C-alpha positions in Angstrom: -0.8 16.6 24.7 1.5 15.0 22.1 3.2 16.3 19.0 2.4 13.6 16.4 4.4 13.2 13.2 3.1 11.0 10.4 5.6 9.5 8.0 8.2 9.8 10.7 10.7 7.4 9.2 10.7 9.2 5.9 13.5 11.7 4.8 11.6 14.8 6.1 10.0 13.0 9.0 13.3 12.0 10.6 14.6 15.6 10.4 11.4 16.8 12.1 11.6 14.2 14.9 15.3 14.9 15.5 14.7 18.7 15.7 11.6 18.2 18.0 13.8 16.3 20.4 16.0 19.4 20.8 12.9 21.4 22.0 10.5 19.0 23.8 10.8 15.9 26.0 10.8 12.7 24.0 7.7 11.3 25.7 5.8 14.2 24.2 6.6 13.1 20.7 4.7 10.4 18.9 6.1 9.0 15.6 3.6 7.4 13.3 5.2 4.7 11.3 4.3 1.7 9.1 7.3 -0.4 10.1 8.4 -0.6 13.7 11.8 -2.0 12.8 12.6 1.2 10.8 11.8 3.3 13.9 13.9 1.4 16.4 16.4 4.3 16.7 13.5 6.6 17.5 12.2 4.3 20.2 15.7 4.1 21.7 15.6 7.9 22.2 12.3 7.6 24.1 9.9 8.6 21.3 6.5 7.0 21.4 5.7 4.9 18.4 2.3 4.4 16.7 1.8 2.0 13.8 -0.6 3.3 11.1 -0.9 3.3 7.4 -2.6 6.0 5.2 -4.2 3.1 3.2 -5.8 1.5 6.3 -8.2 4.0 7.9 -8.9 1.8 10.9 -5.2 2.1 12.0 -5.8 5.7 12.8 -8.8 5.0 15.1 -7.9 6.4 18.6 -4.4 7.3 17.5 -4.9 11.1 18.2 -6.1 12.7 21.4 -7.7 16.0 22.1 -5.2 18.8 22.2 -2.6 17.0 20.1 -0.6 18.9 17.5 -0.2 16.8 14.3 2.1 17.1 11.3 0.7 15.4 8.3 3.6 14.7 6.0 2.1 14.2 2.5 2.3 10.7 1.1 4.5 9.8 -1.9 2.4 7.0 -3.3 1.1 8.8 -6.3 -0.7 5.8 -7.6 -2.8 5.1 -4.4 -4.9 8.2 -4.2 -3.1 10.6 -2.0 -6.1 12.9 -1.3 -8.0 9.9 0.0 -5.0 8.9 2.1 -4.6 12.4 3.6 -8.4 12.6 4.3 -8.1 9.5 6.5 -5.7 11.4 8.8 -7.7 14.6 8.7 -10.9 12.9 9.6 -9.2 11.0 12.5 -7.8 14.3 13.7 -11.2 16.0 13.6 -12.8 13.2 15.5 -10.2 13.4 18.2 -10.3 17.2 18.6 -6.7 17.9 17.9 -5.4 21.5 18.6 -3.6 21.9 15.2 -3.0 19.9 12.1 -0.1 21.1 9.9 0.2 19.8 6.4 3.2 19.8 4.0 1.7 21.1 0.8 3.2 22.8 -2.3 3.7 26.5 -3.1 0.6 28.4 -4.2 2.5 29.5 -7.3 3.1 25.9 -8.5 0.5 24.9 -11.1 2.1 21.6 -12.2 0.1 18.4 -11.9 2.2 17.5 -8.8 0.3 20.3 -6.9 -3.2 18.9 -7.7 -3.3 16.5 -4.8 -2.0 19.2 -2.5 -4.7 21.7 -3.5 -7.4 19.0 -3.0 -6.0 18.1 0.4 -5.9 21.7 1.5 -9.6 22.0 0.6 -10.4 19.0 2.7 -8.4 20.3 5.6 -9.7 23.8 5.5 -13.3 22.5 5.2 -12.9 20.1 8.1 -12.9 22.8 10.8 -9.7 21.5 12.3 -7.3 24.3 13.2 -4.7 24.1 10.4 -1.3 25.3 9.2 -0.5 24.9 5.5 3.3 24.5 5.1 3.6 25.0 1.4 7.0 23.6 0.9 9.0 24.5 -2.1 11.6 22.3 -3.7 14.3 20.4 -1.8 18.0 20.7 -2.6 18.1 16.9 -2.1 15.9 16.4 -5.1 19.0 17.1 -7.1 22.0 16.5 -4.8 20.9 13.0 -4.1 20.9 12.2 -7.9 24.4 13.2 -8.7 25.7 9.9 -9.9 24.4 10.2 -13.5 25.4 13.9 -13.6 29.0 13.1 -12.7 29.1 10.1 -15.0 28.0 12.1 -18.0 29.4 15.5 -17.0 26.1 17.1 -17.7 23.0 18.5 -15.9 20.0 17.6 -18.1 16.7 19.3 -17.3 13.7 20.7 -19.2 13.6 23.8 -17.1 15.1 26.3 -19.6 16.5 29.3 -17.7 14.0 29.0 -14.9 15.1 29.4 -11.3 14.4 27.4 -8.2 14.1 28.6 -4.6 15.1 25.3 -3.0 16.2 24.6 0.5 17.3 21.6 2.5 15.0 19.1 4.1 16.4 20.2 7.5 15.3 23.8 6.7 11.7 22.8 6.0 11.8 20.5 9.1 12.8 23.6 11.2 9.8 25.5 9.9 7.5 22.6 10.8 9.0 22.3 14.3 8.5 26.1 14.8 4.9 25.7 14.0 4.4 22.5 16.1 6.0 24.0 19.2 5.0 27.7 18.8 1.8 29.7 19.1 -0.3 31.7 16.8 0.0 29.6 13.6 -3.6 28.4 13.4 -5.5 28.8 10.1 -2.4 30.2 8.4 -0.6 29.4 5.1 3.2 29.8 4.8 4.9 30.0 1.4 8.2 28.3 2.0 11.4 28.5 -0.1 15.1 29.1 0.1 16.6 32.5 0.4 18.4 32.4 -2.9 16.9 31.2 -6.2 19.3 29.5 -8.6 19.3 28.4 -12.3 20.5 25.0 -13.6 23.3 26.7 -15.4 24.5 28.0 -12.0 24.0 24.6 -10.4 26.2 23.0 -13.2 28.8 25.8 -12.6 28.8 25.0 -8.8 29.3 21.3 -9.5 32.1 22.2 -11.8 33.7 24.4 -9.2 33.5 21.8 -6.5 34.5 18.7 -8.5 37.2 20.4 -10.7 35.5 18.9 -13.7 33.6 20.5 -16.6 29.9 19.9 -16.0 27.6 21.6 -18.4 23.9 22.4 -18.3 22.0 20.9 -21.3 18.4 22.2 -21.4 16.1 19.8 -23.3 12.4 19.9 -24.3 9.8 18.5 -21.9 9.1 15.7 -24.3 12.8 14.8 -24.5 13.1 14.9 -20.8 10.1 12.6 -20.3 11.8 10.2 -22.7 15.1 10.3 -20.7 13.2 9.6 -17.5 11.2 6.6 -18.9 14.4 5.3 -20.5 16.0 5.3 -17.1 13.1 3.2 -15.8 10.8 5.9 -14.3 7.1 4.8 -14.8 5.4 6.9 -17.5 2.9 8.7 -15.2 5.6 9.6 -12.8 7.9 10.8 -15.6 5.1 13.1 -16.8 4.9 14.5 -13.2 8.6 15.2 -13.0 8.8 16.7 -16.5 5.7 18.9 -15.6 7.6 20.3 -12.6 10.5 21.2 -14.9 8.0 23.0 -17.2 6.7 24.8 -14.2 10.3 25.8 -13.2 10.8 27.3 -16.6 7.7 29.5 -16.0 9.1 30.7 -12.6 6.5 28.7 -10.5 9.1 27.4 -8.0 10.6 30.8 -7.1 9.3 31.6 -3.6 10.5 34.9 -2.3 8.3 35.5 0.8 11.1 34.8 3.3 8.7 32.7 5.4 11.0 29.8 5.6 14.0 31.6 7.1 11.7 33.5 9.4 10.1 30.4 10.8 13.4 28.5 11.0 15.0 31.5 12.8 18.1 31.4 10.5 19.1 31.7 6.9 18.3 28.7 4.7 21.0 26.3 3.7 22.8 27.5 0.5 22.8 25.2 -2.5 26.6 25.1 -2.5 26.6 23.7 1.0 24.2 21.0 0.0 26.4 20.1 -3.0 29.5 19.9 -0.7 27.7 17.5 1.7 26.5 15.3 -1.2 29.9 15.1 -2.8 31.4 14.0 0.6 28.5 11.5 0.7 
């Protein structure tokens, strides 16, 4: 029996593989990658590698075995039909008779367009008959802390989220929840609503940046239309800018506040505070 992680060289996937190696022998972990060169460090640690691509169904033929536990990390190619991509993996898992397929989805409360592919993938997975776990991941700290350059340059946090709050957590936190499910028992046919322990507003985020940098950084809320224009002006493709702006509109409505406590319970520890993520990013 292998624990198989798709998208293993992505930001989240690397965290998952690293944390798995703290709990199980490396030869029980299979990293599914598109580029072997990017996974050389994983191979050096004894992780088994499999080359497959969501866009090429035949590459998943025979990849899984009966009894495997699989983490399907959602794709990020918004223009290539993510539901179709995910279905390729689900069908291969069903054919092999895997013991569990965990999928990184989105919070049930999120109604923005970004969640549409996740909802549709959940339907395919639940309808497949494969034992499943829905890891409905909330927002990541890194969605903001990895984009600090323009914020520091202009001395402003600009979003279209109004006074909305976000229950974000670090990628490592979400990875810990996935690892708990992949290595634990009793998670079959369950959905977990995952978010950070503390929700914060963008005014509070700007204040934290000010505190840690010693500079005055203000929060400038703008309209969804204005934010879309800012994103496209920065080179973000129109359809993607609409998705990001739609998430901000959802935040303004409170759709990314997740207060279940599922994430810290699965991880077995409190989630990473936003202030800690800011500190790490500034040290960068």
